[in-house]
C-alpha positions, 0 to 999 in steps of 0.5 A, spaced: 557 454 639 551 450 637 546 452 631 540 454 635 545 459 639 547 462 633 540 463 631 538 466 637 543 471 637 543 473 630 535 472 628 534 479 626 540 477 620 536 471 618 529 475 618 532 480 613 535 475 609 528 471 608 525 478 607 530 479 601 529 472 598 522 472 599 519 479 599 515 478 593 511 472 596 511 476 603 508 482 599 503 478 595 500 474 601 500 479 606 499 485 602 496 483 595 501 486 591 502 484 584 507 487 579 505 487 572 512 487 567 512 493 562 511 488 556 505 484 559 498 484 561 495 481 567 489 477 566 485 477 572 481 471 575 476 472 581 475 466 585 469 467 589 465 473 592 464 474 599 458 478 599 454 482 594 448 480 589 453 479 583 456 473 586 455 469 579 455 470 572 449 470 568 447 464 564 451 464 557 456 469 560 464 467 561 467 474 562 465 478 569 463 485 568 460 487 575 465 483 580 462 476 579 467 470 580 470 468 574 474 471 568 474 479 569 473 483 563 478 488 566 485 487 565 492 489 569 496 494 565 503 494 567 504 497 574 504 495 581 497 493 584 495 492 592 489 488 595 490 482 589 490 477 595 492 470 592 486 466 595 481 471 592 485 473 585 489 469 580 493 474 575 496 471 569 501 475 565 500 474 558 504 478 553 501 484 548 498 482 542 503 484 536 500 484 529 506 484 524 507 489 518 503 486 512 498 482 517 491 483 520 488 480 526 482 477 526 478 477 532 473 472 535 469 474 541 469 469 546 463 472 550 457 477 548 450 477 545 448 472 541 448 473 533 442 474 530 439 468 526 442 468 519 448 472 521 455 469 521 459 475 523 458 480 529 457 487 528 463 492 530 462 496 537 466 501 540 471 498 544 478 501 543 480 495 538 478 490 543 482 493 548 476 495 552 473 488 554 468 491 558 466 496 553 465 491 548 460 487 552 456 493 555 455 496 548 452 489 546 458 486 542 456 480 539 459 473 540 463 470 535 467 472 529 467 479 528 467 484 522 472 489 525 479 487 525 486 490 527 491 492 523 499 492 524 501 494 531 501 492 539 495 491 543 493 490 550 487 485 549 484 480 554 485 474 551 480 470 555 475 475 552 478 475 545 482 470 541 486 473 535 488 470 529 493 473 524 492 473 517 495 476 511 493 482 508 490 481 501 494 483 495 492 484 488 497 483 483 498 488 477 494 486 471 490 482 475 483 483 478 480 481 484 473 477 484 469 478 491 464 474 494 461 476 501 460 471 506 455 475 510 449 480 508 442 480 506 440 474 500 441 476 493 434 478 489 431 472 486 433 472 478 440 475 480 446 471 480 450 477 484 448 482 489 447 490 488 452 495 487 454 498 494 458 504 495 462 507 501 465 500 504 472 502 501 473 496 497 470 492 502 475 494 507 469 496 512 465 490 512 460 494 517 458 499 512 457 494 507 452 490 511 449 497 514 447 499 507 444 492 505 449 489 502 448 482 499 451 475 501 454 472 495 458 474 488 459 481 488 459 485 481 464 490 484 471 488 483 478 490 486 484 492 482 491 492 483 493 494 490 494 492 498 487 491 502 485 490 509 480 485 508 477 480 513 477 473 510 472 471 515 467 476 511 470 477 504 473 472 499 477 474 494 479 470 487 485 473 483 484 472 476 487 476 470 484 482 467 480 481 460 485 483 454 482 485 448 488 484 442 489 489 437 485 487 431 479 485 435 473 488 439 470 485 445 462 484 445 460 484 452 454 479 455 452 481 462 448 476 466 446 481 471 442 488 472 435 489 469 432 487 463 434 493 458 430 495 452 432 491 445 435 497 441 435 493 434 428 494 432 423 489 429 428 487 423 433 483 428 429 477 431 435 473 434 437 476 441 436 482 445 442 488 444 441 493 450 445 499 452 451 499 457 449 497 464 443 492 463 442 485 462 444 482 455 449 484 449 451 491 450 451 495 443 458 498 445 463 493 444 470 494 448 476 496 444 483 494 444 486 494 451 485 491 458 479 491 462 477 489 469 471 485 468 468 480 473 468 474 468 462 471 473 457 476 472 459 478 464 463 475 459 467 478 453 467 475 446 472 477 442 471 478 435 476 479 430 475 486 426 481 484 421 480 480 415 479 472 417 482 466 413 478 460 414 481 454 411 478 447 409 484 443 409 487 438 413 494 440 413 493 447 414 490 451 420 490 459 422 493 461 429 486 463 431 484 456 431 477 458 428 478 453 423 481 447 427 475 443 426 474 444 418 477 439 413 478 438 406 471 438 402 470 431 399 465 432 393 462 427 388 462 429 380 457 428 375 460 422 373 461 419 379 468 420 381 469 422 388 475 428 389 478 432 394 479 440 394 481 445 399 478 452 400 480 458 403 474 463 405 476 470 407 471 474 412 470 480 415 466 482 421 465 490 422 466 493 429 459 496 429 456 489 427 460 485 432 454 485 437 449 483 432 454 477 430 454 475 438 447 476 439 445 471 433 450 466 434 453 467 441 461 466 439 465 466 433 466 458 433 458 458 432 458 462 426 463 458 423 460 451 425 453 453 424 453 458 417 460 458 414 462 450 414 455 448 412 454 453 407 461 452 403 461 445 404 454 444 401 455 449 395 461 446 392 458 439 393 452 441 389 457 445 384 461 438 383 455 434 381 453 439 375 460 437 372 465 431 371 472 432 374 475 434 368 470 440 367 471 442 374 478 442 373 478 446 367 473 451 369 476 452 376 476 460 375 469 461 373 467 456 379 471 460 384 468 467 382 461 464 382 462 461 389 465 468 391 458 471 389 454 466 392 457 466 399 457 473 399 450 474 398 449 468 404 453 472 409 450 479 408 444 476 411 448 474 417 452 481 418 458 478 416 462 481 409 465 475 405 472 478 402 474 472 397 473 465 396 479 461 394 479 454 391 486 451 393 489 444 391 484 439 387 486 432 388 482 428 383 481 420 383 488 417 382 486 412 377 483 418 373 489 422 374 493 416 371 489 416 365 489 424 364 497 423 366 498 418 360 494 422 355 498 428 357 504 425 356 502 422 350 500 429 347 507 432 350 511 426 346 507 428 340 509 435 340 516 433 342 516 429 336 513 434 331 518 439 334 524 434 333 522 433 326 521 441 325 528 442 328 531 436 323 528 440 317 531 446 320 537 443 321 537 440 313 535 447 311 541 450 315 546 445 312 544 446 305 544 454 306 551 453 309 554 449 303 551 454 298 554 460 303 561 456 302 560 455 295 558 462 294 565 464 297 569 460 292 564 463 287 566 470 289 573 469 289 573 467 282 569 473 280 574 477 283 579 474 280 576 475 273 575 482 275 582 483 277 585 480 271 580 484 267 583 490 270 590 488 269 589 487 262 586 494 262 592 497 266 596 493 261 593 497 255 593 503 258 600 502 260 602 501 253 598 507 250 602 511 255 608 508 253 607 509 246 605 516 247 611 518 251 616 515 246 612 519 241 613 525 245 621 523 246 622 522 239 619 528 237 623 532 242 629 529 240 627 530 232 627 538 234 633 538 238 637 535 232 633 539 227 636 545 231 643 543 232 643 542 225 640 549 223 646 551 228 651 547 225 648 549 218 649 556 220 656 555 223 658 551 217 654 555 212 661 557 209 662 550 208 661 547 202 654 547 199 654 540 198 656 537 204 651 542 208 645 539 204 648 532 205 648 533 212 641 536 212 639 530 208 642 525 213 639 529 219 632 529 216 633 522 215 635 520 222 630 524 225 624 520 221 627 514 222 627 515 230 620 517 229 618 511 225 621 507 230 618 510 236 611 509 233 612 502 231 614 500 238 608 504 241 603 501 236 606 494 237 605 495 245 598 497 244 597 492 239 599 486 244 595 489 250 589 490 245 590 483 243 590 480 250 584 484 252 580 481 246 583 474 247 580 474 254 574 477 252 573 472 246 575 466 251 570 468 256 565 468 250 567 462 248 568 458 254 562 462 258 563 466 264 563 460 269 568 456 265 573 461 264 572 463 272 574 456 273 580 456 268 583 462 271 582 459 278 585 453 276 591 457 273 592 461 279 592 454 283 597 452 278 602 458 279 601 457 287 604 450 286 597 447 290 596 440 289 588 439 288 588 433 284 591 426 286 596 422 282 591 417 282 583 418 281 578 413 282 572 415 279 565 413 282 561 413 276 559 407 272 560 409 265 565 408 259 568 415 260 571 414 267 578 412 265 578 418 260 576 423 265 582 420 269 587 421 263 585 428 262 586 430 269 593 427 269 594 430 263 592 437 265 596 436 271 602 435 267 601 441 263 601 445 269 607 442 272 611 443 265 608 451 265 611 452 271 618 449 270 618 453 263 616 459 266 611 460 261 604 462 262 598 462 257 
């Protein structure tokens, strides 16, 4: 069976299969069916209009709102539509507009009324976040960039009418501040550099409120603090800068460049600038204390003024951390005698917190105070002071000149509302040639003092050696005197002993005599019967023996006493005859001889020139020989 025969037999099967395969095309062509998927939007283009008055769009319009041919304002939401004949309507399936988190959608209207002259942004109209194009156009939405934006979410927006640009949200970081410049609004008033303060726009997130309230185009006095904001960058530009930090020990004097001209509150006595109350243009009378402030640095300036003691160094090799003295250098002066020399100076100043606005109003900054007042005042003072004296006098009167400089500079700075705490003269560097002369002179003076000191030391050393020698001799003299005293006491002891021995012997003799007498009496009594002659003879013999013993004891005692007395008298006579010193020397020599100490050499060579040299030597030898003989014989004289 041929293909044609089969087709004729089963034509209905072929019809069903064709309808299944091409049903969308068939429905689209014959019934005008359009299916919009759930994640799409149908953008409609009308190709022609058969009948009616609105066959063509008005001039300048590209979106049809009344059935004109062209891009249609109405879109097709997800669903099924009939009568959208393909020869009359074109349907373009587009995805929804999705704004991610942390982003904003900027809207450019491709159709609408023309912007007024001077405006760059179209004002917001009620149009359901630009999802109702027809409503936007009917409410006279303006062509171009829009003030309104769309936040994170999903939108059915006719991209024929609106072009969406995704931008980042505005984020101001911690310790930072946002400086605002608006790109649309009324012009800034003449004489001002920033616009007026406008309220109610929610940190510039509602641009239409800002513009409705006659916000100015350009720099704004209001700033934005840390946070996240829905800012339209086509309307608002944000510059992020650090917050103004006033450190501890400082105050911040505010100089405002915007606002009305305030009344000067310093009075007639202060003629160096206007100081006004807070909020007016000029130097504010209330400085900022230590802390962080969201200051718009384009509309006002904060001058930091140290309120602690401030040290400024006129020295090439030293500068403080504040750098106010970085341009100061060592002062070169010239003395009255024509010598140039350098000196370092340190000036300590203090600016009271309540006087800081006057200092800034007068000078503009602390650097100007240093360069316009302190530098010329201190430099000229020391140059003038040096010309009144020579270098040596300047060096020697440094303390007085420092005190005078302190008083002079204090008087000068008082006129500028600055307290001069102290003025210090540091290193003074005289000319090298003069310093060499002074150094040589000083060295000579010091050498002279050294020689005098050494001479005095030598004299003291001689005196000390002399006293030492005398002290050494005094030791021997004391020893000799002690020997004499010992000998004297020995003699006295010998005499006392002799007297005691004599007394003892006498008593003994007397006792024995008594005993004998008693025995004799006893025997006489016992032998009384003996013959009278024998008894008498015995009695006589006993008496004679007793008397003999008594006389013998007395004689011995008197002998010992006599020897002791004679020895003592002999010593006394020798002392008188020889003199105390000579006798002492004799006794010392005698003691040395007893100790067998050799103090005289066998051969004496005398250093004296004279006839008695040999005689003295022989006498010494003879004396030595005599001492040796006494020792051998055991005789002491």
